[in-house]
ZANU-67246 format. One record per residue (C-alpha): x, y, z; residue in three letters. Coordinates in steps of 0.1 Angstrom, whole numbers, plus 5000, padded with zeros to 4 digits. Last residue first. Layout:
N
XYZala...
// end
This chain:
338
927514412873leu928714772876tyr930814802845asn928614622822glu926614882841trp928015182827phe928315072793thr924515002792lys923815322805lys926015512784val924315332757leu920615362761leu921615722767gln922815732728arg920015512716asp917715772732thr919016072715glu918915882677ser915115782689ser914216122696ala916716312668his914916122641lys910816102657ile911116472662ala912116572630phe910116322610arg906816482631gln908016812622ile908716782588lys905216592582gly903416872594ala905317092579ile904616962544lys900716862554asp900217182576gly900517382604phe897517342623asn895017132609asp898016912595ala899716872632leu896516772642ile896616532615lys900016372617leu899516282658glu896616042650ala898915902629glu901615902649glu899615762674tyr897915492662glu902015432643pro902315292676thr905015042673gln907515272648asn910615112665glu911015362696leu907315502710lys905115752709pro902115732731ile898815512734thr894615592735gly895715732700ser892916042703ile894416102739glu898116062734glu897216292697ala895516522719lys898216512751asp901016572718cys898916862703ile898517012733asp901716982742lys903617122714ser901117422713val902317542747ser905517472741glu906017662709pro904717982722asn904718222698glu904117992668ser905818132633asp906417712626thr909717562610leu912317632645leu909717662670glu907417342662val910317122655ala912017252688arg908517112705glu907916792686ile911916762695asn911116772734gln908016532729arg910316302714tyr912716312740arg910516292772lys908515962747arg911715782743tyr912315822777thr909215712794lys909815402768val913215352782val912715382816gly909915152807pro912314912802ala914314882831met912414622843ser912414422818tyr916014432809asp917014332845phe914614012852asn916413822874pro917514162897val919813942918ser921213902958gln923613752976gly924013713008gly923313943046his921214163036gln920614543053asp923314703042asn923614503004gln919314633003asn920514983000ser923214942976gln921014732948ile917715032956ala920315232950ile922115102921cys918715032906ala917715422913leu920615582893ala920015312866ser916215442865tyr916715742870ser919115772834gln916515552821ile913515812827asp910715942847asn911715752884pro909015662900glu909315902938arg912815812961leu911415812996tyr914015923025gly916315783056his914915443051gly914915353016thr911815443004ser910015392973phe908715492941gly905215442928asp906115152906lys910015122912phe909614822935leu906914642920lys909414682883leu913214652905leu912014222918asp914814262940ile915213862943gln917013792980cys920213592999cys919413533037thr917213723059thr918413913088thr920313963123leu919413633142thr921613403122phe923613593102phe926713433117asp924913103111leu925213143073asp923012833064his922612603099ile923312253082his922111883095ile923811593110asp927211773109gly927811713139asp928712033150leu925312153132his923211813152ala924711983184lys923512323182ser920012183171his920311973203lys921312213224pro918412483215asn919512733197leu920913133208ile923013123240tyr925712883232met925412783195his924613143187tyr927113343202phe930113063190gln928913173156lys928913553161ala932413493171gly932813303141glu931913563122ser932913863140gly936513763136tyr935913593101lys935214013093leu938814083107met940713883086thr939013953059gly939914323071met943514313073ala943714083041thr944713723045asp941113633041gly940713743006asp936913743007ile934413622977asn935413242980ala933513263017asn934612953040glu938913063027arg939713203064lys938012933077val939912603061asp943412713076asn946712693055asp946212833019lys944513143040ala947513193062ala947913083098lys948913343129phe946213533138thr943813303117leu944713023136asp944713203166glu941213333163tyr939812963161ile941812853189lys940213123213met936913033198leu937212653205lys938512753244thr934512933243asn932712713228met933912413253asp933512623285arg930312723271val929812393269arg930912253303thr928412563315arg926112363300asp926812003310ala926912173346arg923512293347tyr922711983333leu923911793364ile922312043387tyr918712003370glu919011613380lys920211673413ala917711953416thr915411563403arg916811323425ala916711523461his916611243478gly919111343505asn921811073492glu921311173457ile921811603469leu924711503483val926611343457lys925811603431glu927511873454val930311633464thr931011583421asp930911953424gln933312033447val935611743429his935111933393glu935712263409val939112093424ser939912063464pro942412253479glu942812173517lys942011813508asn941711663541gly938611443530glu936811553560ala937611913553glu935211773517leu932211603531ile932211893561asp931812083529cys929111913508val927211913543gln927312283544lys925712353509ala922912113516leu922512323549glu922412633526ser920112483501ser917512363530thr917712693542glu916512873503tyr913412663505asp911812793472thr911612493447gly909712483417gly911912213395ile914712563381ala913912653413gln916012373432ala918712393402ala918712753412lys919012663451tyr922312453442ile923912653425ala923212963449gln924512693483thr927512643465ile928413023460lys927613113495glu930312843504ile933113013489asp936412963483phe938913203477asn940613083438ala943112993427thr944912893388arg945012573378gly943312653343asp939912433357arg940212633390lys941512503423lys939812633457ile940612793486val939912863522thr938912503532ile938812433569met
// end
């Protein structure tokens, strides 16, 4: 009577006829079969053949070959086909596991110069601890997708080089690579998943939120990312910064050059009226003369022509220099950041 079976790696295990019965029954179920008793009878025939051969320790492969033979001889060709497919799939899984362990061995004991896998990503130093750990995870994920996710024919095509599945290690996790439209993102604000960020109001906020957007996206998305229109995306921040500084300097000038008791309220009213009349806002490079004309008239009506000109020149001069300083700081920051 057979009591042990020899596994593929040379080890032995207890022989269990129930495992043969289950394998046959699962193959039958794949084509709609529900007769467990017949599966049990066929498993007994397999055992009888093995015992008749006199081999006390049959191999797993030999047992499976005998199962196929019994199924075919008893007229269960379709079940035999499913069983053969099951065997092939299990062989593929074993081969994948063996390959993965070999990859892990090479990652552990070979330097990047001698290992193509460690050099696969030019952005990662495969010889560092975290670089190697990243490749452990990457290669393990790839094998998982080959074994459990991909259609076997697609997996084979990839392994054979007929097709290439880019960044396979992130296959089910996220999309890969993107362009970030900061103009669209900043409009009305955005959420990082943990909090809502309102629309920025100056170049400093624009720069800070651009960093947050890039960092947040990098945490959620694999691959490269770019901002194709960075200068244009930051431009609204420059406009808002200048307008903000301009209004602040109108207020300062009103406080310095007039006897106004409430320069903040007076200057706000003047700027609001000038924007309403001109239909625009103050901008750098004297791009909005219609605003300056409207504002100058309002200032003159309030403080006279001489004081009005001084207030406006003061605001233009200081708002321009303060905005330029802000831009220089942010330019230096982004040169270092990018």
